[in-house]
N, C-alpha and C positions, 0 to 999 in steps of 0.2 A: 504493500500500500504506500510505502514511503516514496516510491518513484512515480506514483500516479497523482496528478494534480487536478484540482476541481475543473479547470478549463478543459483538460483532456477528457475527463469523465463526461462533462456536459456536451462536448463536441461529439463524442461517440454516441451519447444518448440521442442527440438531435438527429444524427444521421440515421441511426437505427429506428428511432420512433417515427420519423417522417415516413419511411417506407412502410413501417408496421401500421401506422394509422391509415395510410392510403389503402392498403390491402384489407385491413379490418373493416373499413367503411364499406367496401364492396361485399365482404364475405360474412359479416357479423349476422348472427341469427337473433331473433327476438329474445332468446334466452341469454345470449351474450350481452345484449343491451340491458336486460333486466339485472344481470349480475354486476355490470359496471355501475348501474344506478344504485343498486343495493350497497355496493362498496362505498359509494360516496356518502350514503346515509350512515353507514357503520363508522366511517371516518369522522363524520360530524359528531356522532355520539361519543367517540373516544376523545375528541377535542373538548366537548362539553364536560366530560368527566375528568379532564386533565391527565389522561392516561397517555403519556408520550410514547411508550413502547407499542401500545395497540395502534395509536395513530400512525406511527412510523411503519408498522407492519402493514396496515391497511393501505397506506399510500404506495408502498412497494407492490402490494397485491394488485392494485389498480393496473399497473403496467404489465403484470403477469396476465391478468385477464384480457388486456388488449392484445397481447401476444397470442393467446389462445384463440382469440376471435379471428386471427388470420387463417386459422385452420392448417397452419404449417408447423409441424413439430420442431423443425430446425430453428424457426424463429423463437419458439418457446425456450429452447435450450440456450440459444444465444442471449436472449433477454434475461433468463435466470442467472447466467454468469455475470452479466453486467449489473444486475440488481444485487447480487451477492457482494460485489465490490462496493456498490453504493450503500448497501446496508451497513457494512463495516465503517464506511466513511461517516454515515449519519450517526451511528453509535459513538464514534470517536469525538465528534464535535458536539453532540448532545442536542438538547431541545432548542430549535431555532424558530423564531416567530415566522410562520408562513401562513398567516391568516388569509392571504390571497389565493391559496391553493384551492380551497373548496369552491369559492365563486368561479374560479377559472375552470375547474372540473365541470361545474354545472353548465357553463357556457360551452365547453367542449362537447358535453353530451348532447346539447341541442343540435350542434352542427353534425355530430356523429350519427345521431338517430335520423337526421335528415339526409344522411349520406353525402354531406358536403365536405369532402375530403380536404379541400384546400383550406377552408375555414377552420376545420378541426386541427389540421397540421399547424396553421398559424397560431392558434390558441395554445397548443401544446408547446411549440417552440418558445413563445413568449413566456410561458410559465416556467419552463426549464431554465431559460436565461435569467429570470428573476430569482429562481432558487439558487442558481450559481452565484449571483451577487451576494446573497445572504450567506452562503457557505464560505465564500472568499472572505467576507468581513469577519466571520467567526474564526476562520483559520488564521487570519492576520492578527486578530485580537489575542490569540493564544500563542503568538510568536512562532508559528510554524514556518516552514520553509516558504520562501516567496514563490510566486506563480512560476510555472515552467516557461522557459523562453520559447517563443514561437520558432519552429524549425525553419531553417533557411531554405528557400526554394531555389533549386538549381535551374538554370536555363536549359532549354531543350538541347542546345549545343553541348553544354557541360555534361548532360546526362549521357550523351552518346560517347563521350571520351572514355 
């Protein structure tokens, strides 16, 4: 985990979840949509009860449910791996104020249920980027390592050499 930075985690999530949301929008069953909606309500309940562990678990489960809605077991496996890393990161930094997540999830679900993949992806990406800012501020407050430097891009000519 020490070599994984929040920016890298968010970047991978955005790439993966953008594809996942598009496919899930096409393939989700009414049962998938109901499970996602139920998850949002369970997360809201955990938030009301002040149960950080349950809230964190439910938030991660939301993304697992989305992966399942693609109908592709490889997507589920890849998302599970990414969420395992994220879960460790969340436990390490602790309770972060993310009151915007539930309203964002509800907006997402309106787009998702309407099969509006582009709007659903935009909502998901905005939420993930906002979460990243919260995580970064928490990491910086704890004196953790600075953000990972952006990799240098090589020109096409340099790549051929």
